[in-house]
C-alpha positions, 0 to 999 in steps of 0.5 A: 522351483517346481510350483509356479503361478499361472496368473498371467495365462489366466488373466490374458485368457480373460482379456484383462490387463495386469492393470485391470487385474490390480484394480479388480483384486485390490492387491498392492500394485507391486504384488499384483504386477509381480504375480502377473510378471513372475511365475515363480512368485507364489502368493501368501494365504491372504493374496490367495484368498483375495484371488479366490474371492475375486475370480471364483478360482480355486488355488489349483486353478492358478498354481501348478506343480511340475516335477523337476527334470532331475 
């Protein structure tokens, strides 16, 4: 998949843990941890809204497109 999430990079840059990310966003624990651990996991609309509201991010801040090498 060419679209990836950059949540781990952004959260690590803030000096937060995935636990703090989970608590701060109020997302389900599985969702928060999967976003942090799995860059191939792309959040749905409600989760994106929560990330934007919590951190003041735009979707382009935490989603990245890379062209396939083929």
